[in-house]
A tleap script that builds the chain and sets N, CA, C and O, in Angstrom:
source leaprc.protein.ff14SB
mol = sequence {
  NMET LEU PRO LEU LEU THR LEU VAL LEU LEU
  CYS ILE MET GLY LEU GLY LEU ALA ALA VAL
  VAL ALA GLU ALA GLN ARG ARG LYS ASN HIE
  LEU ARG GLN THR GLN LEU GLU ALA PHE GLY
  LEU ALA THR ALA GLU ARG ALA ALA LEU TYR
  ALA ALA GLN VAL GLU ARG LEU GLN GLN ARG
  MET ARG VAL LEU GLU GLY PHE ALA ALA ASP
  ARG GLY ILE ALA ALA ALA ASP GLU ILE GLU
  ALA LEU LYS ASN ARG PRO LEU CHIE
}
set mol.1.N position { -114.278 -93.623 -18.034 }
set mol.1.CA position { -112.847 -93.598 -16.862 }
set mol.1.C position { -111.973 -92.689 -17.596 }
set mol.1.O position { -111.264 -91.869 -17.014 }
set mol.2.N position { -112.015 -92.828 -18.951 }
set mol.2.CA position { -111.075 -91.957 -20.238 }
set mol.2.C position { -111.328 -90.297 -19.723 }
set mol.2.O position { -110.442 -89.539 -19.329 }
set mol.3.N position { -112.764 -89.991 -19.849 }
set mol.3.CA position { -112.948 -88.577 -19.441 }
set mol.3.C position { -112.729 -87.725 -17.859 }
set mol.3.O position { -112.957 -86.567 -17.509 }
set mol.4.N position { -112.180 -88.927 -17.154 }
set mol.4.CA position { -111.598 -88.458 -15.557 }
set mol.4.C position { -110.069 -88.212 -15.973 }
set mol.4.O position { -109.524 -87.125 -15.780 }
set mol.5.N position { -109.511 -89.154 -16.476 }
set mol.5.CA position { -108.161 -89.436 -17.063 }
set mol.5.C position { -107.768 -87.696 -17.512 }
set mol.5.O position { -107.169 -86.767 -16.969 }
set mol.6.N position { -108.525 -87.930 -18.867 }
set mol.6.CA position { -108.199 -86.754 -18.885 }
set mol.6.C position { -108.333 -85.328 -18.238 }
set mol.6.O position { -107.454 -84.479 -18.379 }
set mol.7.N position { -109.475 -85.117 -17.525 }
set mol.7.CA position { -109.903 -84.124 -16.464 }
set mol.7.C position { -108.344 -84.216 -15.527 }
set mol.7.O position { -107.851 -83.088 -15.513 }
set mol.8.N position { -107.690 -84.973 -14.959 }
set mol.8.CA position { -106.986 -84.813 -14.334 }
set mol.8.C position { -105.400 -84.568 -14.800 }
set mol.8.O position { -104.470 -84.088 -14.151 }
set mol.9.N position { -105.437 -85.058 -16.112 }
set mol.9.CA position { -104.193 -84.437 -16.824 }
set mol.9.C position { -104.542 -82.990 -17.093 }
set mol.9.O position { -103.638 -82.167 -16.950 }
set mol.10.N position { -105.828 -82.551 -17.490 }
set mol.10.CA position { -106.263 -81.116 -17.738 }
set mol.10.C position { -105.603 -80.250 -16.552 }
set mol.10.O position { -104.932 -79.228 -16.693 }
set mol.11.N position { -105.885 -80.775 -15.576 }
set mol.11.CA position { -105.701 -79.982 -14.322 }
set mol.11.C position { -104.089 -79.903 -14.144 }
set mol.11.O position { -103.425 -78.875 -14.011 }
set mol.12.N position { -103.597 -81.326 -14.175 }
set mol.12.CA position { -101.967 -80.897 -13.952 }
set mol.12.C position { -101.470 -79.994 -15.247 }
set mol.12.O position { -100.930 -78.993 -14.776 }
set mol.13.N position { -101.450 -79.967 -16.173 }
set mol.13.CA position { -101.251 -79.338 -17.001 }
set mol.13.C position { -101.780 -77.455 -16.637 }
set mol.13.O position { -101.068 -76.508 -16.973 }
set mol.14.N position { -103.148 -77.296 -15.904 }
set mol.14.CA position { -103.169 -76.074 -16.129 }
set mol.14.C position { -102.412 -75.578 -14.562 }
set mol.14.O position { -102.141 -74.404 -14.313 }
set mol.15.N position { -102.216 -76.455 -13.839 }
set mol.15.CA position { -101.496 -76.079 -12.541 }
set mol.15.C position { -99.677 -75.698 -13.062 }
set mol.15.O position { -98.955 -74.755 -12.739 }
set mol.16.N position { -99.450 -76.731 -13.850 }
set mol.16.CA position { -98.040 -76.299 -14.358 }
set mol.16.C position { -98.028 -75.004 -15.203 }
set mol.16.O position { -97.078 -74.246 -15.396 }
set mol.17.N position { -99.007 -74.940 -15.559 }
set mol.17.CA position { -98.912 -73.422 -16.389 }
set mol.17.C position { -99.116 -72.008 -15.636 }
set mol.17.O position { -98.757 -70.870 -15.940 }
set mol.18.N position { -99.880 -72.561 -14.460 }
set mol.18.CA position { -99.842 -71.301 -13.239 }
set mol.18.C position { -98.794 -71.521 -12.499 }
set mol.18.O position { -98.715 -70.741 -11.550 }
set mol.19.N position { -98.051 -72.206 -12.568 }
set mol.19.CA position { -96.977 -72.208 -11.706 }
set mol.19.C position { -95.853 -71.325 -12.602 }
set mol.19.O position { -95.217 -70.362 -12.171 }
set mol.20.N position { -95.778 -71.836 -13.814 }
set mol.20.CA position { -95.083 -71.001 -14.915 }
set mol.20.C position { -95.174 -69.296 -15.180 }
set mol.20.O position { -94.351 -68.397 -15.351 }
set mol.21.N position { -96.345 -69.381 -15.124 }
set mol.21.CA position { -96.918 -67.984 -15.455 }
set mol.21.C position { -97.015 -67.058 -13.596 }
set mol.21.O position { -97.131 -65.833 -13.561 }
set mol.22.N position { -96.966 -67.627 -12.700 }
set mol.22.CA position { -96.639 -67.070 -11.076 }
set mol.22.C position { -95.232 -66.678 -11.103 }
set mol.22.O position { -94.751 -65.633 -10.665 }
set mol.23.N position { -94.524 -67.832 -11.780 }
set mol.23.CA position { -92.598 -67.312 -11.522 }
set mol.23.C position { -92.401 -66.181 -12.635 }
set mol.23.O position { -91.589 -65.330 -12.272 }
set mol.24.N position { -92.817 -66.018 -13.601 }
set mol.24.CA position { -92.460 -65.082 -14.629 }
set mol.24.C position { -93.082 -63.751 -13.712 }
set mol.24.O position { -92.395 -62.730 -13.683 }
set mol.25.N position { -94.222 -63.779 -13.065 }
set mol.25.CA position { -94.723 -62.594 -12.740 }
set mol.25.C position { -93.773 -62.093 -11.292 }
set mol.25.O position { -93.415 -60.942 -11.042 }
set mol.26.N position { -93.525 -63.250 -10.520 }
set mol.26.CA position { -92.795 -62.880 -9.315 }
set mol.26.C position { -91.246 -62.547 -10.170 }
set mol.26.O position { -90.861 -61.531 -9.592 }
set mol.27.N position { -90.468 -62.800 -10.955 }
set mol.27.CA position { -89.382 -62.222 -11.889 }
set mol.27.C position { -89.612 -61.008 -12.282 }
set mol.27.O position { -88.788 -60.108 -12.125 }
set mol.28.N position { -91.032 -60.805 -12.969 }
set mol.28.CA position { -90.930 -59.199 -13.377 }
set mol.28.C position { -90.852 -58.585 -12.025 }
set mol.28.O position { -89.815 -58.011 -11.694 }
set mol.29.N position { -91.931 -58.665 -11.168 }
set mol.29.CA position { -91.629 -57.790 -9.997 }
set mol.29.C position { -90.273 -57.378 -9.209 }
set mol.29.O position { -89.916 -56.339 -8.653 }
set mol.30.N position { -89.638 -58.728 -9.417 }
set mol.30.CA position { -87.852 -58.520 -8.968 }
set mol.30.C position { -87.738 -57.848 -9.468 }
set mol.30.O position { -87.711 -56.867 -8.726 }
set mol.31.N position { -87.619 -57.566 -10.440 }
set mol.31.CA position { -87.046 -56.745 -11.849 }
set mol.31.C position { -87.386 -55.012 -11.528 }
set mol.31.O position { -86.588 -54.079 -11.613 }
set mol.32.N position { -88.641 -54.976 -11.193 }
set mol.32.CA position { -89.497 -53.549 -11.216 }
set mol.32.C position { -88.879 -53.314 -9.836 }
set mol.32.O position { -88.414 -52.175 -9.854 }
set mol.33.N position { -88.738 -53.704 -9.032 }
set mol.33.CA position { -88.278 -53.749 -7.637 }
set mol.33.C position { -86.429 -53.128 -7.175 }
set mol.33.O position { -86.099 -52.343 -6.286 }
set mol.34.N position { -85.614 -53.820 -8.126 }
set mol.34.CA position { -84.619 -53.288 -8.380 }
set mol.34.C position { -84.237 -52.085 -9.456 }
set mol.34.O position { -83.251 -51.374 -9.261 }
set mol.35.N position { -84.865 -51.963 -10.296 }
set mol.35.CA position { -85.136 -51.232 -10.678 }
set mol.35.C position { -85.593 -49.431 -10.243 }
set mol.35.O position { -85.186 -48.350 -10.669 }
set mol.36.N position { -86.603 -49.820 -9.220 }
set mol.36.CA position { -86.818 -48.227 -8.624 }
set mol.36.C position { -86.042 -47.943 -7.215 }
set mol.36.O position { -85.971 -46.946 -6.496 }
set mol.37.N position { -85.446 -49.366 -7.132 }
set mol.37.CA position { -84.458 -48.618 -5.762 }
set mol.37.C position { -83.396 -48.191 -6.368 }
set mol.37.O position { -82.669 -47.523 -5.632 }
set mol.38.N position { -82.835 -48.394 -7.997 }
set mol.38.CA position { -81.586 -47.805 -8.502 }
set mol.38.C position { -82.001 -46.450 -8.618 }
set mol.38.O position { -81.444 -45.534 -8.013 }
set mol.39.N position { -82.943 -46.308 -9.364 }
set mol.39.CA position { -84.218 -45.135 -9.371 }
set mol.39.C position { -83.913 -44.275 -8.294 }
set mol.39.O position { -83.380 -43.184 -8.497 }
set mol.40.N position { -84.261 -44.748 -6.960 }
set mol.40.CA position { -84.183 -43.836 -5.798 }
set mol.40.C position { -83.062 -43.504 -5.469 }
set mol.40.O position { -82.920 -42.330 -5.127 }
set mol.41.N position { -81.754 -44.507 -5.453 }
set mol.41.CA position { -80.401 -44.147 -5.372 }
set mol.41.C position { -80.026 -42.941 -5.985 }
set mol.41.O position { -79.573 -41.938 -5.433 }
set mol.42.N position { -80.322 -43.180 -7.519 }
set mol.42.CA position { -79.815 -42.047 -7.949 }
set mol.42.C position { -80.397 -40.740 -7.660 }
set mol.42.O position { -79.739 -39.715 -7.482 }
set mol.43.N position { -81.439 -40.817 -7.631 }
set mol.43.CA position { -82.300 -39.579 -7.045 }
set mol.43.C position { -81.881 -38.813 -5.789 }
set mol.43.O position { -82.036 -37.611 -5.575 }
set mol.44.N position { -81.276 -39.810 -4.935 }
set mol.44.CA position { -80.805 -39.321 -3.722 }
set mol.44.C position { -79.645 -38.753 -4.157 }
set mol.44.O position { -79.229 -37.691 -3.692 }
set mol.45.N position { -79.025 -39.438 -5.106 }
set mol.45.CA position { -77.675 -38.658 -4.750 }
set mol.45.C position { -77.849 -37.135 -6.000 }
set mol.45.O position { -77.430 -36.032 -5.649 }
set mol.46.N position { -78.226 -37.254 -6.806 }
set mol.46.CA position { -78.527 -35.980 -7.606 }
set mol.46.C position { -79.139 -35.236 -6.759 }
set mol.46.O position { -78.682 -34.124 -7.024 }
set mol.47.N position { -80.149 -35.057 -5.592 }
set mol.47.CA position { -80.220 -34.233 -4.585 }
set mol.47.C position { -79.258 -34.006 -3.496 }
set mol.47.O position { -79.437 -32.944 -2.900 }
set mol.48.N position { -78.240 -34.770 -3.068 }
set mol.48.CA position { -77.609 -34.356 -2.646 }
set mol.48.C position { -76.329 -33.212 -3.291 }
set mol.48.O position { -75.826 -32.342 -2.579 }
set mol.49.N position { -76.027 -33.389 -4.467 }
set mol.49.CA position { -75.767 -33.016 -5.233 }
set mol.49.C position { -75.968 -31.216 -5.078 }
set mol.49.O position { -75.332 -30.256 -4.643 }
set mol.50.N position { -77.325 -31.517 -5.760 }
set mol.50.CA position { -77.783 -29.837 -5.503 }
set mol.50.C position { -77.770 -29.325 -4.359 }
set mol.50.O position { -77.508 -28.122 -4.379 }
set mol.51.N position { -78.016 -29.926 -2.993 }
set mol.51.CA position { -78.043 -28.851 -1.980 }
set mol.51.C position { -76.913 -28.834 -1.675 }
set mol.51.O position { -76.863 -28.249 -0.593 }
set mol.52.N position { -75.880 -29.148 -1.999 }
set mol.52.CA position { -74.395 -29.036 -1.950 }
set mol.52.C position { -74.490 -27.684 -2.748 }
set mol.52.O position { -74.123 -26.623 -2.242 }
set mol.53.N position { -74.903 -27.757 -3.779 }
set mol.53.CA position { -74.403 -26.635 -4.899 }
set mol.53.C position { -74.922 -25.578 -4.139 }
set mol.53.O position { -74.148 -24.735 -3.685 }
set mol.54.N position { -76.447 -25.491 -3.888 }
set mol.54.CA position { -77.104 -24.372 -3.296 }
set mol.54.C position { -76.572 -23.873 -2.101 }
set mol.54.O position { -76.651 -22.658 -1.919 }
set mol.55.N position { -75.814 -24.887 -0.881 }
set mol.55.CA position { -75.066 -24.353 -0.067 }
set mol.55.C position { -74.322 -23.461 -0.482 }
set mol.55.O position { -74.555 -22.275 -0.249 }
set mol.56.N position { -72.973 -23.999 -1.386 }
set mol.56.CA position { -72.067 -23.116 -1.845 }
set mol.56.C position { -72.464 -21.747 -2.512 }
set mol.56.O position { -71.624 -20.858 -2.650 }
set mol.57.N position { -73.688 -21.611 -2.896 }
set mol.57.CA position { -74.275 -20.803 -3.633 }
set mol.57.C position { -74.758 -19.415 -2.538 }
set mol.57.O position { -74.541 -18.237 -2.823 }
set mol.58.N position { -75.512 -19.939 -1.133 }
set mol.58.CA position { -75.854 -19.339 -0.199 }
set mol.58.C position { -74.668 -18.593 0.559 }
set mol.58.O position { -74.840 -17.419 0.884 }
set mol.59.N position { -73.371 -19.295 0.873 }
set mol.59.CA position { -72.280 -18.763 1.157 }
set mol.59.C position { -71.878 -17.677 0.482 }
set mol.59.O position { -71.689 -16.610 1.068 }
set mol.60.N position { -71.657 -17.860 -1.159 }
set mol.60.CA position { -71.192 -16.775 -1.942 }
set mol.60.C position { -72.434 -15.350 -1.703 }
set mol.60.O position { -72.378 -14.121 -1.684 }
set mol.61.N position { -73.348 -16.271 -1.573 }
set mol.61.CA position { -73.927 -14.959 -1.781 }
set mol.61.C position { -74.521 -13.921 -0.524 }
set mol.61.O position { -75.090 -12.834 -0.631 }
set mol.62.N position { -74.125 -14.763 0.791 }
set mol.62.CA position { -73.738 -14.011 2.078 }
set mol.62.C position { -72.197 -13.300 1.976 }
set mol.62.O position { -71.984 -12.723 3.042 }
set mol.63.N position { -71.604 -13.224 1.489 }
set mol.63.CA position { -70.090 -12.894 1.181 }
set mol.63.C position { -70.862 -11.750 0.636 }
set mol.63.O position { -71.213 -10.937 1.491 }
set mol.64.N position { -71.278 -11.446 -0.835 }
set mol.64.CA position { -71.626 -10.792 -1.601 }
set mol.64.C position { -72.573 -9.845 -0.911 }
set mol.64.O position { -72.544 -8.672 -1.283 }
set mol.65.N position { -73.332 -10.163 -0.044 }
set mol.65.CA position { -74.623 -9.128 0.636 }
set mol.65.C position { -73.720 -8.658 1.645 }
set mol.65.O position { -74.068 -7.547 2.047 }
set mol.66.N position { -72.771 -9.062 2.156 }
set mol.66.CA position { -71.783 -8.227 3.429 }
set mol.66.C position { -71.002 -6.956 3.020 }
set mol.66.O position { -70.857 -5.842 3.522 }
set mol.67.N position { -70.475 -7.689 1.701 }
set mol.67.CA position { -69.905 -6.290 0.750 }
set mol.67.C position { -70.571 -5.295 0.564 }
set mol.67.O position { -70.067 -4.181 0.705 }
set mol.68.N position { -72.050 -5.490 0.153 }
set mol.68.CA position { -72.740 -4.898 -0.102 }
set mol.68.C position { -72.977 -3.785 1.173 }
set mol.68.O position { -72.729 -2.584 1.055 }
set mol.69.N position { -73.275 -4.145 1.875 }
set mol.69.CA position { -73.842 -3.910 3.063 }
set mol.69.C position { -72.872 -2.864 3.989 }
set mol.69.O position { -73.147 -2.016 4.838 }
set mol.70.N position { -71.962 -3.214 3.567 }
set mol.70.CA position { -70.737 -2.695 4.489 }
set mol.70.C position { -69.929 -1.626 3.522 }
set mol.70.O position { -68.985 -2.142 2.925 }
set mol.71.N position { -70.101 -0.514 3.323 }
set mol.71.CA position { -69.734 1.029 3.049 }
set mol.71.C position { -68.344 1.244 3.049 }
set mol.71.O position { -67.885 1.928 2.135 }
set mol.72.N position { -67.580 0.780 3.917 }
set mol.72.CA position { -66.350 0.820 4.130 }
set mol.72.C position { -65.516 0.384 3.178 }
set mol.72.O position { -64.504 0.968 2.790 }
set mol.73.N position { -66.117 -1.080 2.637 }
set mol.73.CA position { -65.047 -1.791 1.780 }
set mol.73.C position { -65.481 -1.810 0.271 }
set mol.73.O position { -66.616 -1.923 -0.194 }
set mol.74.N position { -64.151 -1.654 -0.436 }
set mol.74.CA position { -64.489 -1.417 -2.093 }
set mol.74.C position { -64.840 -2.368 -2.659 }
set mol.74.O position { -64.126 -3.186 -3.241 }
set mol.75.N position { -66.356 -2.363 -2.513 }
set mol.75.CA position { -66.955 -3.729 -3.423 }
set mol.75.C position { -66.296 -4.447 -4.492 }
set mol.75.O position { -66.394 -5.673 -4.546 }
set mol.76.N position { -65.539 -3.700 -5.466 }
set mol.76.CA position { -65.222 -3.835 -7.078 }
set mol.76.C position { -64.571 -4.877 -6.532 }
set mol.76.O position { -64.951 -6.033 -6.723 }
set mol.77.N position { -63.379 -4.530 -5.695 }
set mol.77.CA position { -61.809 -5.078 -5.453 }
set mol.77.C position { -61.958 -6.117 -4.789 }
set mol.77.O position { -61.063 -6.960 -4.865 }
set mol.78.N position { -63.369 -6.429 -3.762 }
set mol.78.CA position { -63.271 -7.987 -3.459 }
set mol.78.C position { -63.739 -8.787 -4.326 }
set mol.78.O position { -63.470 -9.987 -4.384 }
set mol.79.N position { -64.651 -8.038 -5.239 }
set mol.79.CA position { -65.340 -9.239 -5.903 }
set mol.79.C position { -64.674 -9.658 -7.280 }
set mol.79.O position { -64.999 -10.529 -8.088 }
set mol.80.N position { -63.715 -8.816 -7.273 }
set mol.80.CA position { -62.303 -9.360 -8.729 }
set mol.80.C position { -61.749 -10.391 -8.110 }
set mol.80.O position { -61.681 -11.529 -8.573 }
set mol.81.N position { -61.150 -9.866 -6.570 }
set mol.81.CA position { -60.524 -10.791 -5.627 }
set mol.81.C position { -61.487 -12.426 -5.807 }
set mol.81.O position { -60.998 -13.501 -6.157 }
set mol.82.N position { -62.394 -12.257 -5.580 }
set mol.82.CA position { -63.406 -13.940 -5.520 }
set mol.82.C position { -62.932 -14.442 -6.735 }
set mol.82.O position { -62.306 -15.487 -6.914 }
set mol.83.N position { -63.315 -13.536 -7.626 }
set mol.83.CA position { -63.736 -14.351 -9.092 }
set mol.83.C position { -61.943 -14.868 -9.471 }
set mol.83.O position { -61.780 -15.520 -10.502 }
set mol.84.N position { -60.908 -14.592 -8.743 }
set mol.84.CA position { -59.987 -15.611 -8.876 }
set mol.84.C position { -59.632 -16.674 -7.475 }
set mol.84.O position { -58.526 -16.772 -6.944 }
set mol.85.N position { -60.315 -17.076 -7.252 }
set mol.85.CA position { -60.226 -17.276 -5.937 }
set mol.85.C position { -61.014 -18.933 -6.469 }
set mol.85.O position { -62.033 -18.938 -7.160 }
set mol.86.N position { -60.280 -20.317 -5.967 }
set mol.86.CA position { -61.074 -21.207 -6.646 }
set mol.86.C position { -62.647 -21.689 -5.548 }
set mol.86.O position { -62.906 -21.454 -4.368 }
set mol.87.N position { -63.314 -22.338 -6.503 }
set mol.87.CA position { -64.539 -22.684 -5.623 }
set mol.87.C position { -64.691 -23.782 -4.877 }
set mol.87.O position { -65.846 -23.959 -4.490 }
set mol.88.N position { -63.938 -24.539 -4.564 }
set mol.88.CA position { -63.860 -25.806 -3.449 }
set mol.88.C position { -63.723 -27.122 -4.357 }
set mol.88.O position { -63.642 -28.231 -3.829 }
savepdb mol mol.pdb
quit
């Protein structure tokens, strides 16, 4: 009878240990998921900022290309005027 009782107690302790390990793993997975979501959000924000910066630079390039293509405009004067203009 004693070996059977010992076996039952060991099984109960094993199940308890398995439950503790499973909960620890669940919490670890939840933390990792939260970290990945935060990283993804930060990456998306940086991508949006870079896209806006690229758009502003492309607009400026189009203006400068227009100056270079139009031989009737004094390009140096136009470029100097742009240097004094705020960027947005």
